[in-house]
N, C-alpha and C positions, 0 to 999 in steps of 0.2 A: 138555539140555545136550549140545552136540557133543563128539565124541571129542577133537578138537583142543583144546578148552577143558580137558577133564579132564586130558589130558596136561600141558598147560602149567601148570595148577594144581598138578598132582602134582610137576612139576619145580621150581617155585618153592618149595613146601613142602619138598621134599628138600634144596634149597640152604640154606633158612633153618635146617632142622635140622642139617645138617652145620656151618653157621656157629656155631650155639649149642654144639654138642658140642666143636668144635675150640677155641673161645675161652673158653667158660664151664665145661665139664664136665671135659675132659682138659687144657685150657690147653696144648694142643700149640702154639698160636700166642700169643705174649705180647701183653698189651694195648698195650704200646708200639709193636708192629708192625702190629697189626690190631685195631680195637676189638670189644668183644663187643656183643650186642645191647642189654644194659643200659646200656653206656657210650654207644652210638649214641643210645638213647632219652633218656638224660640230656642229651646235647648238643643233641638237637631240643628238649627242653623248655627249655633255656637260650635258644636263639636265637629261640623263639617267645615266651619270657616277658620275661626281662630284656634280651635282645638280645645281640648279638655283632658285633664289627667295625662299630661306629658304626650299627647298627640291628637291627631284629627281622626276622624271616624275610620278612614281607610286603613290607617296605621294599626288601630285596635283590631279591627276586623281580620286583617291579614295575619296579625300575630295569634289570634285566637283560632283562626281556621287552621293555621299551620300546626299548632300544637294538637289540635283535634284530629287532623289527618295523619300525623305521625303516630300518636298513640293508638288511634283506630286500626292503622295499617299494621303496626307491630302486634296488636292484639289478634288480629285476624289470621296473621301469618303464623302465629303461634297456636292460637286457640282452635281454629279449624282442623288443622292437621292432628292436634292432640285428641280433639273430640272423635274424629274419624278412626284414629288409631284404637282409642277406648272402645268404640262401638264395634270395630271389626275384631279385635283381639281380646279374648277373655283374660289372658295373662296381663295384657296392658290394663284392663279395667280393674283386675285384683290388685295391682301394683300402684296404680295411680289414684283410683277413685276414693280410697280412704282419706288420703291427704287432701284431695279436692273437696271433699264433703266438710273437712275441718275449716279450710279457708274460704269456702263458699259463702257462708253466713256473715262473713265480716263485711261491714259497709265500706265502700271505696273510700270515703272520706276519713275513715279510721286509719288509713295508711299514710295520710298527710304527715303526721308527726315523724314517722319512720323514714318517709321519703325525704323530709328536709334534714333529718339527722344523717341519712347515708349520703344524700347528693347535694345538699345545701339548698338555697333559695332560687336556683337557676331553673332553666326549661326542663333539665332532665327529671327533676323531682316532679314536675306536673306532668310530664309524659308518662312517668311510672305510675302515678295515681290514675290517669286517664286509661292506660294500658289495663290496670286491674280491673276497672269498672267495665270496659268492653270485652275483656278476656272471658269472664264468667259466662255471658249469654252465648258467646261464640261456640265455647266448648260444649255446653249444655245441648244447644240445637243441633250441632254437628253430630254428636253422640246419639240423639234422638232421631236424626235423619238416617243413620245406618241402621239402628234398631228397628225402624219401621219398613225396612226393605223386605220385599217378598222373599222368604226363606227358600222357597222352591227355586227361584231364579239363582240365588247364590249357591245352592246345592248342585244345581245343574251345571253351573260354570266350574265349580270344583271338580265334578265328575269328568267334564270334558277337558280338564287340565288346563283351563285358560291361564296364560301368563299373568302375574300379579299386577303389572302395569296396565295391561289391557283391561283386566277386571276393574281397576280403579277408574280408568278412563271411560269404559263403556257402560259399566253398571253402578259402581259405587257412587262416583260423583253425580251423574244424571239423576240416580234415584234419591240421593239425599240433598240435591240442590234446593228444593223448596224449603225444607226445614234450615238449611244453611243460610239462605238469604233472609228467613225470618230472624235467625240469630244476628245476622249483620245489621238488620234494621233496629233491633233491640240494642246492640252493641253501640251503634252511632248515636242513638238517642241518650244512652248512658254517658257516652263521651262528652256531649254537650252539657249534661246535668253536671257532671263532675268537674268539667273544666272550670265553669264559673266559680265553683266553690275553691278550687285549686289556686285560681288567679286571684283570690281574695287575699292570699298570703305571699307577700314578696314580690308581686309582679309590678313592673314599671310601665307596661303597656298591656292592652287586652281589654276585652269586654268585661271580664270580672274585675279589673282595675277601675274601669269606669263606674260600675256598680258600687264598688267600695268607696270610691272617692265621692260619689254623689250622695251616698249614705252619710258620710262624715260632714259633708257640707250642708246637709238637710236640703236637698235639691231634688224634689220629686219629679220634676220634668226630665232632668237627666236619667233618673233612676227608670222611668217608663221608656225612654229612648232606648237605653241599654237593654231592657227587657224585649222591646220589639225587635232590635236588631239581632239578639240572639235567637229569637223565635224564627225570624226570616232566615237566617244562616242555617239553623237546623232543619227548616223545611226544605230549603234549596237542596242541602246535601243529601237529604232523604229522599227527594224527588229524583236527583240524579242516580242514586241507588236503585230506585224503582225502575228506571229505565234501563239500567244494567241488568237487573233482575229479569225484566220482560224479554230482553234480547237473548240473555243466557238460557232461560227457560224455553223460549220459542226454538232457539237453535238446537238444544237438546232434543226436543220433540221432533223437529224436522230431520235431524240426524238418525234417530231411531226409525222414524218412518221410512226413511231411504234405505235402511238396512233390512 
């Protein structure tokens, strides 16, 4: 076992021990302000057993993961090509960048009222808000990935008359991949952050709905359960994206070495 893993495990154990002592032994923190491990476990048993906020835990998780996945996929399918196009074409940059600079500073949550006005309280409004949150990082990093490419390599490809699709496949995408995946990680994190807020409004199920119901019921144990589950879901999806990133980058390296 690596030293990093040992230190990380020791830190987690110390935090759990401090939590137990502060809430259960000394009761320095009252249960009404922060739940004890026993209260949190009881809340977890409730939501996985009889359920809470119109569903059991798996229902809420599947709902939230579905919304995040849809919003994230739509964002990268629109944001990455747009960023690559802006980075490659001066005309596209001149045309799109002024508009992008105007909407970029708008917080994703500020779109919630308009999303509800346009699409109602259904899933499409939530997906729209998640899309915007994930769209901005994917555009910025794809654009930066193209701008950081070796200009000599690009000029050589142009002088040799490399077909555009071949150029994109062999030079543009491999060279911009590290920055693209950085944007994807940021987009995924933004998706989860925005999802919880989006589900606070008009959601019947989902982790945001759990947090909202627990807050209204003054139920700290369930609030902490919801926070932990959101953290785990985000971590697992980020880890899966990391695996895809390592495979994609290693494949690009191997293919370039073979050539």
